[in-house]
N, C-alpha and C positions, 0 to 999 in steps of 0.2 A: 463577791467573786464569782462562788459559785450558784448563787442567782443566778444573776449576770450573763453566765454561762451557759447555765439550762433556759432562759429566757430567747439569746441570741445566736449563743454558739454553734449549736446544730445548721441556723439557715446561712452560718455565715460559711460553716464547712460548706453544705452543698453547695454555695455560689462560688468556693475557691476549686470545690472540685469540677465545677461545669466550666468554670474557668479554665481551668487543666485540660480538659479535652477540648475545646474549643483552640487552643492551642496546638495542640498534638497534632489535633485533625486538619487544621489548614496551616502550617506553619511546613513551607516548601511545599506548595501542594503541586505548582507548575514547574517544579527540579525535575523531574524524570521525565524521558520520555513516553510517549504511549504506549502499550503494549498491541498486539492484534485486537485482541478482545476489546478494550479502550478505542482503539480506532474504527471498528464496526461499530459501536454503538455509537459516535460520534458523530459520524461523517453520515450516516442516519438518519441522525439525529438535523442533520443538517440539510436535510430535503423537506419537500412538505409531506403534513399528513399520511395523503393519500398515498403516494408514492413511498413513504414507506411502510404502511401498512401492507403494500404488494409486496414488496421484500421481505417482512416479518411473515408472512401468510408460507415463506418454505423453511418456516426457522421454530423447531421446537420450543423457543424461549417467549412466553407470553408475553403481550405488549403494552402496560403499565409502566415500568418502568422507561421505557421508549418512548412511550407520550410523555411521561414527562418530563426529561430530556429533551424533548422537544421545543414541547414552552419554554423551558429551562433556557434553552442558547437561543431562542428568540428573543429573550428580556436579556440574557446578560453576555451576548457572543461565547465562542466553540475556544479559545484560546483552551491548552491543556489545564488552566488555573478554574476556568470559568465554568467548563464541562464539571472538574470531578468537586467543587464545590458542591454538587446540588446530592453526593455520597458523603461530603465532608458534614454537611449540616443531618442530615438523616443519622449517620453513625453519633452525630454529639446529642441527638432528640433520643438515639439510643438510652444511652446515661444517663438521660433523665427516666426516659421510660424505668429503667432496673430500677431506681432509686422508687417510685412510682410504685412499682411492682411490690418489690421486698418490703416497702412499710407496708403495703395492707398484708403480706402473708405473713409476715416476721415483725421487725420493728423497726424504728427509726435508728438505730446504732446498725444493725444489720444492714438496714438500707445505703447507707452511709460507705459501709465498709464493699458492700456491694459494686455501687457506682464509680469508687473509687480503683476498683480492679478491673472494670469494663474500661475506665479512661485509661489508663496507663497501659492496659493490653497490644502486644503487638500486633495481633492478630487478628484484635477489631480494627486496629488503628490502618493494617495496610488497606482492609478491605472498604473503609470510611474515607481511604484514598483514593480509591478507584473507580473511573464512569461507569460503573458496571451496578446491577442490581443488588445486592449484596447486603449493603447496610438499611437498604427498603427492607429486604425480605427480614432484615432481623428486628427492626421499629414497628412493623406488623404484624413479629411473631410474638413482641412484647405485649402491643395494646391487645392480642388476641387471649393472651392467656390471662392478663389482670384483668379484662371485662368481663370472659368467663369467670372465674374467681367473684366477682362484684354482682354478676346476673345470680349465679349458685347462693351468694350471700344474702342480698335482700331480695331477690326475686324481680329489681326493677327492669323492665321493657327494653328503658333506653341502654342499660349496658347489655341488653341483648343483641339489641340491634348494631351498638358498637363490635360486639364480639363477632357476630356474623358479617358485618360489611368489614372488618377487619383480614378475615379467614379468607374470604371470596376477593378481596385486591390479593392479599399476597397470594392465592390459585391464580393470579392473573402478573404475577411476578416474578416466580418459578416454580421449576415444576414437581421439586423436594416441598414445596409446601403445602402437596397433597399425603405429606407422613405428619403433618398436624394433629387431623382428625385423632390417629392410631395414640400420639402422645396425649393428646388432651381427655382419649375414651379411659383413659386409668382413673380420673380426674371423676368421670363419671360416675364409673363404678365404682368408687369409692363415698362417693354421696349416696349411690342406693345402697351399699351397705350398710350407709350408718345413719342412713333415715330412712326406714323403710316404711313407718306411713306413711314420707311423700313418692313413694316409685311410682306411683302411676303418671305425676304430674311432673318428676325426673324424667320421666320415658319419652313421656313426649317435648320434654324440652329439647333434651338429648338427641332426637330424630328432627326437631327442627333445626336445632344448631350447625347438622351435619348434612340437613337435604341442600337448605336455603343457598348456601355458599357453593354448592357444585351445584343446582340448578344456575346459577348466577354465571357460572362457568358453560353455560352447556353449549352457548355457541361456538365455542374454540374446540371443543372436543371433538370434531371431527377434522379436525386442521391439525390437532393436539395427535390423536393416534395416528393419523396418516404419517409426518413427518417423524414419530416414535417409531414406527416401522422402518423409516430410511437409516435413522440411530441403530436402531438395532442388527441390521446387516454391517453398518460401515462407522463403526466408532474407532476414536483413538484412543482411550483411556484403556489401561490391562487390567483385569481378574483382578478384584484385592483379593489380600491374604490376612492371617495375624496378626502378619507386621505393618500391615494398613491403620487398622487400627489404633494399636500402639501408637505408630506415627502418628493419627489424630490426635491422638488424648494429650500426646506433648506440641503438638501445634498446637492448641485449644489454651494450654497452659504458657506459653511465652517459647516457646521453638529454643529454647536451652536451658541446659541440663541443672542451672540453679536455679532457677523461674518455676521449674518441674518437682526438684525436689525441696524447696519452700512451700509454693501451693499445694505442692503433692501434703504434705504436713498437715498442715491447716483445715485441707478436705475429710483426709482421713478423724481429724478432731471431732469437726463438724457434723461429719458422716454419722460417729458413734454417740454425740451427746444427744443428736436428734433421734434415733435410734433406740437410745436409752430409757425415752420416756411416752408412754401414753398420749392419745390426744394427737392437741393438736400439732406438736412436734415432731411426731411420726406421721402424720399427716404429711407435712411438707418434705419430712425423709422420702417418700415414696413417690412424692410429686416430681422432687427434684430429680431423684432417678429414672422415675417414666419418663419425662423430660430430656433426657439427656443420653440413656440406651437404647433407650424402643428405635427415635428416629435412626440412630446411628447403625443400630443389629439389622433393620429394615431393610437399611440403604447397602449395607454387605448383602446381605439374605440375596437381593434382589441383583444384584449384580456379579454374583457368581450363578444363580438359579437362570435369572434370563439374559440381559445383555446390561456389559459393563457399564456405571454411571457414578461410581463412587469418586468421590475427591470432597477433602476436610473443606474447602471453602463451601462449598452446596451448602454445607449440615452447620453453619455458623450459627442458624440460631440453636443449637443446641450445644452449643458452647457455655451459655450463660446459666445452665446450673452449676457447672464448676465452680464460675463465681460466686455463685450463691451461696453454695456448700460451706466454701472455701471461708464467707464473709459471717455464715452461722459460727464457725469453729474458731476465726477469733474474736467475735462478741461474748464467747463462752470463758475467755482466758481471764483471767483476776492474779493479780491486782490489776491497775488499770497501766502500769509502767509495762507489768508482762505484755498486756494487750498493743501497745504502741510500739515497743520493740518490733516484736512479732512481724506488725504490719510495716513497721520501716525495711526490717531485713527481704520482706519479699518484694517489697518495692524497688529495693535497690537490686533483687534480682532481674530486675527488669530492663535496667540501665543500660546494660551493653546489649541486647537485643533491640532495642530502641533506638542508641546509635548507631547500630549498624543498620539496622534498617534505612535510615534515613542516608548513610554513609553511602551504602552499594546498594543499591534496589537491586533486586533479583526478577526484574523482567527484561524485554527485548529493547534496543535500541536503534529503533526506527527514525530515531531524530539525526543522530551522527550518521548512520546509513546514509537517509536522504539528503544528508548536506553534503555529504563525499561524492555522492552520485552527480548530484548537481553541478559540482565544480570539475568533476573528473567525464565525462558525459560528451560525444558528440551527437550533433543533428540526429545523425544515423545508424548509431547504436543501439543495440538490439539487448532488453531488461529482460530474463527469463527468471521466473520465480519458481519455484519448486512447488507444487499444493500436493499432497497425497490424497487428500477428499474432496470428493467434489461439492462440499458445503464449504470449504475454505474460501476467503476472497484477501488475499493475502495481498493484494491492490489495494486494499481501503490505506493501510499507515503511508505509501506512498503517496496514494492521490490526498490525503490528509496536509503531509509535511512539503505538497507540491513534489517532490521528488523523481516523478516520471512524466514532467512537463517539457523535456528537451528529449526524448527517447521513448523506442515503441518496446510495449511492456507486454509481455507472452506469458500466461502459466503451460507450467509443465506437469506432467506426473510420471512419465517415462521414458524407454528409447524408444519409444516410436515418435513420441515427437520433436527427438534428436534429429530422426533420420528427415523428418519435412521441412528442415531451416536450410533457408537460402540467403545465408552472411552478405556473399557480394563486399568483401572487402572490408564489412564493419567490426566494431568488438562488439562482443558478446560479455554480458554481465550476469551473471548466476549468482542467484540468490537463493542460500539454503538454511531454512527455519522450518521446527517442527516435525521433525523427521522422528518418525514409528518404526521406517522400514530403511535400513543403513545399507542395506545391499540395492535398493533401488536409486540411490545417490548415489553409490560405487559405481554401475550401470552407467547412468547419465554422463558421468566424470569421465568415465572410458572413454565412451562414445565420442565427447565434445576431441577428448585427446587426440584421437583418429583422423577425427577433420582438422584443429583447429590449436592452436598455439597458447599453451595457458602462461601470459603472461604476469602475475601478481594473483596475492591471494589476501583476504586482510581480513581479522575478527573484528566484530561488536558483540558485544553482550549479548549471546541469543541467538547470533546469526552469523552465517559467515558467508564472504563477498567473494567472489570469482572474478575474473578477465581473461577471458580468451581475445586471443585475435586470429583472423583471417592470415594465413603464408600468400607471403607474395607468389612463391613457388609452390605448387600443390604439394603434397608429401606423396611420398612413396609409398602406395597401396599393395 
């Protein structure tokens, strides 16, 4: 039996992990409503590439994911399930990529455990079921790190090309990919220190691995800096504090105190065991820590010194080392019964966050809102959507679900827009979401109640809808 397991057991284990990852990522893929960012991506993908490019030119987000999504919806349709399946596929491939990477830098046992932890991660599952580019960013990051290590290991030009290509594509996927060279600089520095006789060759390779992806991104640089300047003046993310760093670690660990405690314990064991040895194990510890903390601290510092762009989901690629260190810790446990028991406890701690995610998605319910408006609005009704920022296009979810077909839709951002209204006996529907300035919303509501009568208010997850009616007799001023 032991001989049979050594020959086939690990292949069976990997197949089971990949099957579990696929099930979790494709299960109930169309159950939840699109939220604003997803609607932005999908409605843009439903247009031609030329039109989509013109609209992307006014955005800070690079276009690679959007191009893939355009081709995807042409092939499979633009329903919630079809559009999200691209991210689900990328998320599933990331689980396989983690196994490939961990097997190269550690061993097969660590690789299997790391792949399993990533497969059941609520954090990664959420962004594998969202029609945005975060799972693609994660996959490209894993390819970049893995191919870089292979390049340094055997000097193959093939792996050098994979490293440069995946890094360049990650630049075209999300601005946070610019933090990858920072994390990978530590790998180059460690190799320069350990291979002093090869310093000249390594320095040339390092420059090539940095310059070529940047050169490939050069056509987007003018657009990127132009839009970055706009974001720096008017963006909704508040400056992060130390609590936000701790919150990010908790989100990475599973968004639950039990998953944080269990995964945190084996992470400490793994890091301690790696640092206790010299050579390759200590190299892995330094690699994991640089990959984990350098991007996180760099994003935190930039958001406090320049303008705030700090969000945990942008750092999705920096969560992988947590699973790798935890896998190292569990792989060190002896005997096998203890290792399997600890692994079972860690997996059990993830059950509640996973169940909660499927039962109560934490997103805006645009689908329900649109259906309600279809049933209740008349041909002459007016729909107002509160938009604080000029780059918000909150009409997109309504357009996707057809919630604005029977009514005129208008974006407002302050009291001055209310003063210009000429309702002429129509109902006025006010949609309020993405509120960063409550005082502005309060002023809008106050102004509306001076001229119109509030008839009803209905709350959807993440959205408030209010209906105002023009009184038959003008109110006393």
